[in-house]
C-alpha positions as CSV (number, residue, x, y, z in Angstrom):
1,D,-9.9,-27.2,-11.2
2,S,-10.2,-24.8,-14.1
3,L,-8.8,-21.3,-14.4
4,A,-11.2,-18.5,-15.0
5,T,-11.0,-17.0,-18.5
6,A,-10.5,-13.2,-19.0
7,K,-14.0,-13.1,-20.4
8,A,-15.5,-14.8,-17.3
9,I,-13.6,-12.4,-15.0
10,K,-14.7,-9.4,-17.0
11,A,-18.4,-10.6,-16.8
12,Y,-18.1,-11.0,-13.1
13,V,-16.5,-7.6,-12.5
14,D,-19.1,-5.9,-14.8
15,L,-21.9,-7.5,-12.9
16,Y,-20.7,-6.1,-9.6
17,K,-19.6,-2.7,-10.7
18,P,-21.5,0.0,-8.8
19,N,-24.9,0.7,-10.5
20,V,-25.6,4.3,-9.7
21,V,-27.8,6.8,-11.6
22,G,-27.9,10.4,-10.7
23,N,-30.1,13.2,-12.1
24,H,-29.9,16.9,-11.3
25,F,-33.1,18.9,-12.2
26,K,-33.0,22.6,-13.0
27,T,-36.5,22.7,-14.4
28,K,-38.6,25.3,-12.6
29,S,-42.3,24.4,-12.1
30,N,-45.3,25.5,-10.3
31,H,-47.9,23.0,-8.9
32,V,-51.3,24.0,-7.6
33,L,-52.2,21.5,-4.8
34,T,-55.4,20.3,-3.2
35,N,-55.4,21.1,0.6
36,N,-55.9,18.4,3.2
37,S,-56.1,15.6,0.6
38,N,-54.2,12.5,-0.2
39,T,-54.1,13.8,-3.7
40,F,-50.5,14.5,-4.7
41,V,-49.1,15.8,-8.0
42,E,-46.0,14.7,-9.8
43,V,-43.1,17.1,-9.9
44,T,-42.2,18.0,-13.4
45,N,-39.2,16.3,-15.0
46,F,-38.1,14.4,-11.8
47,Q,-38.3,10.9,-13.1
48,T,-35.1,8.9,-12.7
49,T,-34.6,5.3,-14.0
50,I,-32.3,2.5,-12.9
51,T,-32.2,-1.1,-14.2
52,P,-31.0,-3.4,-11.5
53,K,-28.3,-6.0,-12.5
54,V,-29.0,-8.5,-9.7
55,A,-32.2,-10.1,-8.4
56,S,-33.4,-9.1,-4.9
57,S,-31.3,-5.9,-4.8
58,K,-32.4,-2.9,-2.7
59,I,-32.4,0.6,-4.2
60,L,-30.9,3.5,-2.1
61,I,-32.9,6.6,-3.1
62,S,-31.3,9.9,-2.1
63,G,-31.2,13.5,-3.1
64,S,-32.7,16.9,-2.4
65,I,-35.7,18.9,-3.5
66,N,-35.9,22.7,-3.4
67,A,-39.1,24.7,-3.2
68,G,-40.6,28.1,-2.5
69,N,-44.1,29.0,-1.3
70,T,-45.8,31.8,0.6
71,H,-49.1,30.1,1.4
72,S,-49.6,28.7,4.9
73,G,-49.4,24.9,5.2
74,H,-47.3,21.8,5.6
75,Y,-45.8,20.8,2.2
76,L,-45.3,17.0,1.9
77,A,-43.6,14.7,-0.6
78,R,-44.0,11.0,-1.6
79,I,-41.6,8.9,-3.6
80,Q,-43.2,6.7,-6.2
81,V,-41.9,3.8,-8.3
82,K,-43.0,2.3,-11.6
83,V,-41.7,-1.2,-12.6
84,A,-41.1,-1.5,-16.4
85,S,-44.2,0.0,-18.2
86,G,-46.5,-0.3,-15.1
87,S,-48.0,2.6,-13.2
88,F,-46.6,4.6,-10.4
89,S,-47.3,3.7,-6.8
90,D,-45.9,4.9,-3.4
91,I,-42.8,3.1,-2.2
92,T,-43.1,1.4,1.1
93,P,-42.7,2.0,3.9
94,I,-45.0,5.1,4.1
95,H,-46.5,6.5,7.3
96,T,-50.2,5.7,7.1
97,E,-53.0,7.0,9.3
98,S,-56.5,6.8,7.9
99,T,-57.4,10.3,9.0
100,E,-54.2,12.1,8.1
101,V,-52.4,13.1,4.9
102,N,-49.6,10.5,4.5
103,S,-46.1,11.2,3.1
104,H,-42.5,10.1,3.1
105,F,-41.1,13.5,4.1
106,A,-41.9,17.2,4.5
107,I,-40.5,19.7,2.0
108,G,-40.8,22.5,4.5
109,E,-43.2,24.9,6.2
110,E,-44.5,28.0,4.6
111,Q,-41.9,30.7,4.1
112,G,-44.1,33.5,5.4
113,D,-44.7,36.5,3.3
114,D,-41.3,36.4,1.6
115,P,-41.9,35.5,-2.0
116,H,-38.1,35.5,-2.6
117,S,-37.3,32.6,-0.2
118,I,-36.7,28.9,-1.0
119,V,-36.1,25.9,1.2
120,G,-34.1,22.7,0.5
121,T,-34.8,19.3,1.9
122,G,-32.7,16.2,1.7
123,Y,-34.0,12.6,1.7
124,N,-32.7,9.1,1.9
125,F,-34.7,5.9,1.6
126,L,-33.8,2.2,1.2
127,H,-36.4,0.6,-1.0
128,T,-36.9,-3.1,-1.5
129,P,-38.7,-3.3,-4.9
130,S,-40.4,-6.3,-6.5
131,Y,-39.0,-6.8,-10.0
132,S,-37.4,-9.2,-12.4
133,V,-33.8,-8.8,-13.6
134,G,-33.9,-6.7,-16.8
135,Q,-36.9,-4.6,-15.7
136,S,-36.4,-0.9,-15.3
137,L,-37.4,0.9,-12.1
138,T,-38.5,4.6,-12.6
139,Y,-38.7,6.8,-9.5
140,T,-40.4,10.2,-9.1
141,I,-41.5,12.7,-6.5
142,T,-45.0,13.8,-5.9
143,V,-46.1,16.7,-3.7
144,G,-49.1,17.6,-1.6
145,V,-50.2,20.0,1.2
146,T,-52.1,20.0,4.4
147,D,-53.3,22.7,6.9
148,S,-53.3,25.4,4.3
149,S,-55.5,28.5,4.7
150,S,-55.3,29.0,0.9
151,T,-57.9,27.5,-1.4
152,G,-55.4,26.4,-4.0
153,P,-51.9,26.6,-2.4
154,S,-49.0,26.4,-4.8
155,I,-45.5,25.0,-4.4
156,Y,-42.7,26.3,-6.7
157,I,-40.1,23.7,-7.4
158,N,-36.5,24.9,-7.9
159,R,-37.5,28.6,-7.5
160,S,-39.0,31.1,-5.2
161,E,-42.5,32.4,-5.9
162,A,-41.2,35.7,-7.1
163,Q,-39.2,35.4,-10.3
164,D,-39.3,39.0,-11.5
165,A,-37.0,40.5,-9.0
166,A,-33.3,40.5,-8.7
167,S,-33.7,38.9,-5.3
168,G,-35.7,35.9,-6.5
169,S,-34.1,32.5,-5.7
170,N,-33.4,29.5,-8.0
171,A,-31.9,26.1,-7.1
172,T,-31.3,22.6,-8.5
173,S,-32.9,19.4,-7.1
174,S,-31.5,15.9,-7.4
175,M,-32.3,12.2,-7.3
176,I,-29.6,9.6,-7.0
177,L,-30.5,5.9,-7.3
178,Q,-27.9,3.2,-6.2
179,E,-28.4,-0.5,-6.4
180,I,-27.4,-2.3,-3.2
181,Y,-26.7,-5.9,-4.1
182,A,-28.4,-8.6,-2.0
């Protein structure tokens, strides 16, 4: 039997320290969307990166997104991941129907004719990514719309549509990534 050295104990403790990355996004952006399409656009400045410490970990993705709109429609969101320098793809599971617009969650319904309103939506997903230790995982949010009567409906991230009035609304969205060791 050998005793563990201080260096070995520190390495073990460092390995299993919580690996949590959190970002809060105040950037206000406007995105014009394509109605009834599986074409989603990336939300500006929402990318958040974590580098897992252990093979086969899961990533708990949680946070909130705040948005305003006055166009009729169902506003949807997808979470995407990029491994290392690869390209973004939807995380699984995602609801898939061949004739429907697929998403991970709804951001909210239209807010009527009130250009000063904003809605917040929370989300939580447990993702089982495929990666090698040392590779970074970058997550982002993309948005889309269905059933809109508008030709080019817009969604306003972290703000209401109206920004020129004292009654306009602003908010902060977030994404928190936590490694869950296997």
